[in-house]
N, C-alpha and C positions, 0 to 999 in steps of 0.2 A: 504493500500500500504506500510505500515511500516514493515520492515523486521528485525529490530534490535532485538537482544536477549541479555539477561543479564546473563544467566548461562554460563560463560566463561569456556573453557576447560583448565585444568591445563597443563601448557606448558611442565612440566616434564613428562607427560604421552605420549608425541607424538613428533616424529621427522619428520613428514610429514607436509609440509606447508598446503596442501589442507585439512587435518583434522582439523587444527587450524582454517582455514578460515570457514569451514563448521560448526563446533561446535559453533563458535562465531557469526554465523548468517550473514556472509558477503554476500551481494546481488551481484551476478555477473553481473548484467545489466550495460551496458555502457562500458564494457571492451573488446568488439569485435575488436576494432581498425578499422580505416577507410581504405578501400582498393578499388582501381580502377583496379588493375591488380594482378592476381595470376599466378605465374610461378611455375609449379610443375613437378619434374623430378624423375623418377625411379633411385634409387641409392642403391646398396647393403649395408646391414648392415655388421659389426657394425658401428655405427655412434658416433664418438667422440664429445666432447663438442666443439672442435675447428675445426670441419670438413671443413667448408667453408674457413677457413683461411689457412689450412695446406695441404689439398688434392690437388695434382697438376691438377686434372680434374676440380676442383671447384674454385681454386684461381683466375683464370681470370674472373670468373663470379662475385666473391665477390667485386672486384674493380669496376665493372660496376654497380652492385647493389648500391654500396655506392654513385657513381656519380649520378645515376638517382634519388635516394632518397634524398640525402643531397644537391646536386648542382641544380638539376632540380625540386625538390619538388614533384616527382611522388610518388603516394601512391601505393607501390608495396610490395607484400608479396611472397618471395620465400620459397618453401617447398620441401623437399625430401620425397619420399614414397618408401617403401621396395618392391622389386619384389615379386610377388605372384605366387605360383605354377600353378594356373589355368589361371590367367589373362596375365601373362608375356610370352614373346617370347624369347627363348634362343639366346644370343648374340645380342639382340636388347634392346633398352631402350625406355620407354614411356615418352613423354613430354605433359603435359596438360597446356594450356594457356587460362585463363579466363580474360575477360575485361568488364568494364562497357560500355554498348552500347550507353547510352545517359544520360543526366542530370537526367531525370526521368525514372526509370526502375524498373522491378520486379526481374530480375535475370541476372546474368552475362552471356555473350556469350562465347561459348567454341570452342576451336580448340584442336584437339588431334593428335599427331603424334607418330608413332612407327618407330624409326630409328635405324640403326646400332649403337651399343654402342659407337664406336669411333667418331660418328658424333653428339652425344647428346649435348655436350658442344657448338659446333658450331651452332646448331639449337637454343639453348637458347640465345646465343649471338645475333643471327639474330633477334629473337623476341624482345629482349630488345632494340637493336639499332633502330628499327623502331619506338619506342616510342618517340624518339627525332629526328626523320627524318635523322638519320645517314645512310650512305650506308650499305646495308646488302644484303645477298644472300638467303633470305627466300624463294624465288620462287623455288629454287632447291630442297626444302624439300616437295613440294606439293604432290609428288608421295607417300609420307609416311603418308599422312593425313588420319584419320579414321572417319567414319560416326557414331559418338557416342554422338551426341548432346542430344539424348533421355535418356542417362544413368545418373542417380543420383550418385554422388560420396560422400561417407562419409569417412573422414580422421581423425583417432583417434591418438592423440599424445601419443607415447610410448617411447619417447626419454629420457630414464633414465639417460643418461650421462649429460643432462642439468639439470634435477631435478629428484630425486628418486621417487617422487610422480607420475610422468608421467608413469614410468615403472610399479610401484606397482599397480596403480589403472587404468591406461589406458589399459594395456594389457588384463585384463579379459573382459573389455567392448568391446575391439576390437574383441576378440575371439568369444564372444557371437554374435555380429553383423555379423561377417564373416561366422560363422557356421550355424546360424539359419535364418538370414534375407536375406543375399545376395542370397543363393541358392533358396529361395522361391520367388524371385522377377521376374522370367522369363527374366533374363538378363537386368532388368531395374535399378539395384542397384549394385554397387561395394563398397567394404569396404577395406580400406587400413590402414597400420601402417604408421605414418608420424613423421617427425622431429618436433621440437618445433615451435609453431606459437603464443606464448605469453600466459601468464596467467596460469602458472603451479600451482598457489595456488588454481585453480579451477579444478584440475585433479580429475577424468578423464574428459578431454575436447576434443571436436571434432568440425570440420568445415563441414558444409553441403552445397555442391555445386551442381548445379549452383546458388542456391538462395543466398548463402553466409551468412547463419546464423551460429553463434557460440554458443556452449552449454558447460556447465561446471557443476561440482559436480554431474555428472550423476550417476544414480542408475539403476541396471538391470530392475527393475519393470517399469521404464518409457520409455524403449526402444520401446515397442510396439506402444505407443502413438507418439513418436518422428518419427518413421519410417512410420507407417500406417496412422497417423493423423485421427484416428477413434473415437475420443471422444473430449471433451472440451479442448481447448488449455490452459485453466486455470491450468490443471494438470502439465504443463511444466513451469509455471511462474518462479519458484525459480531456474530453471536450465538454463534460457535464458541469454546468455551474450550479445546478441544484433545482429543487422543486420549490416554487414560491409559496406553497402552502405551509412551509416549515421555516424555522429560524436557522441561523448559521450552523450551529453544532448539530442540530437535528438533520440538516441537509447532508452533512458529512456522513452521518450514520445511514441515512436513507439510501445513499449511493451504494454502500456496501451490501445492504439487504437486496437491492435491485440486482446487483451483480451476482448475488447468490441464487436468487429466485428466477431471474430472467424477466421477460416481458409480461408474464402473468402478474407480476407485482403491480403493474399499472392499473389493473382492474380492481384492486382492493381499496376500500375506503380506509383512510389512515389519518392519524394525527400524532403530534409529537409533544414531548415535555422535557425540559431540562431539569433533571432532578437535583443536581448540585453542580456548582462551578467554583473555580478559584475566585476569591475576592480580590479585585484589582481596582485601581483608580480610574477615573473618568477618561475615556479615550484610549485606554490600554486593553488589549485583548487578552483574555485569560489563557493560561497554558493548558488547562484541562477542563473537561466537563463530563458529567454522567448524564446519559440521555436514555429516554424510553420512547419507543415508537409502537403504538397500538395499531392493529389492522383488523379488518373484517371483510369478508367476501360480500358482494352486493346482496346475495340471497341469505346471508347469515350462516351458511353451512361451514364456513371456515373462519376462525378468529384466533387472535393471539397477540403476542407482543414480543418485542426485542428490547433488551437492555444492553447498553454499550458504554464504553469509556473512550473519549476522544482526547488525544494528547498531541502536544506540539512535537513535530518530527524534525524541525530545523527551520531555517530561514533562507529566503532567496531575495535578491535585489530586483525590484521592479520599478517601472516608471508609470506614473498614474496619468500622464498627459504627454502627447506628442509635441515636441518643440525642438528647436535648434540646440538649446541648452536644457537638458532634461533635469527635472527634480527626481532624484532617485530615493527610494524608500525601502528599508528592509520589511519583508512581509512574512509573517509566521505561516508555516505550513503544518497541516494537521493530518493525523492518521487515526484510524480506529484500532486501538490496542486490544480491545476485548469486545466481542459481540456474542450474546447469549440469547437464544430463543426461550421465551417464557410460555409454557403451555397453558 
């Protein structure tokens, strides 16, 4: 389970943070971020770095995002996606809303709307207000709801204005997925360009919904396995950032269980808990944690739990942003030192 490498990349050879991260053996696991709600809106490019703060169509949403996240503690992830020549409707905008359906779950529940462009911001406001039981007019948008719960959505970050690595490495992966895999899916898969959702040092990075897995450091040769799930999940180990239904240390453990059980693991309802962890100061990552992951088959026929210990296995040097002069940072790497199934 150790992923640390010693042959470090000469920093002078590279201005892309993701190349530094990859060459230095940084394991992306545990970086998915925990999320209970995804709000995704079609919005035309170009996308500036400060789009949410400056665009008059998005500024009202930004203040509400901040209120929900920082005041109410809601785990919310807003993303913009670029209109697509095939998927999109002229003068209309698509809004996708995913939410965690229960404490123990396997995938996020989806609602999709295609509304007149001028009403997209109002729709997102209505979705967000319902999260804190504020008055909203979501009911008036029901006429625009789409029956697309069967469609898998892959969103690849190509937001070069946030970090050059996302444009440089995300765009080719997006094009490959969009041109080869989406058309072959019989309408069951759509592929989108998206704004940043964290972790550009792992570019190319994507989020896979409705299950909510995040992937990074992707290579063209692993796309077949990622999309079709037609061979051992072990081939994806080094690209897995984690499942957004869990927290950091829980994600580290969940990967090990997935590697042990294979693709069947995705069908189980699951939830995690950190039982104990090292006490550290603010901004300092703990060196160990004790974790429990509970799981249940959708029909209730199988259930159980795993308990595990996660420990630091070393450090690698990574760059968090692409630049001519990079800011380098040591990043702790973790491994599962004990994994026990509880009957």
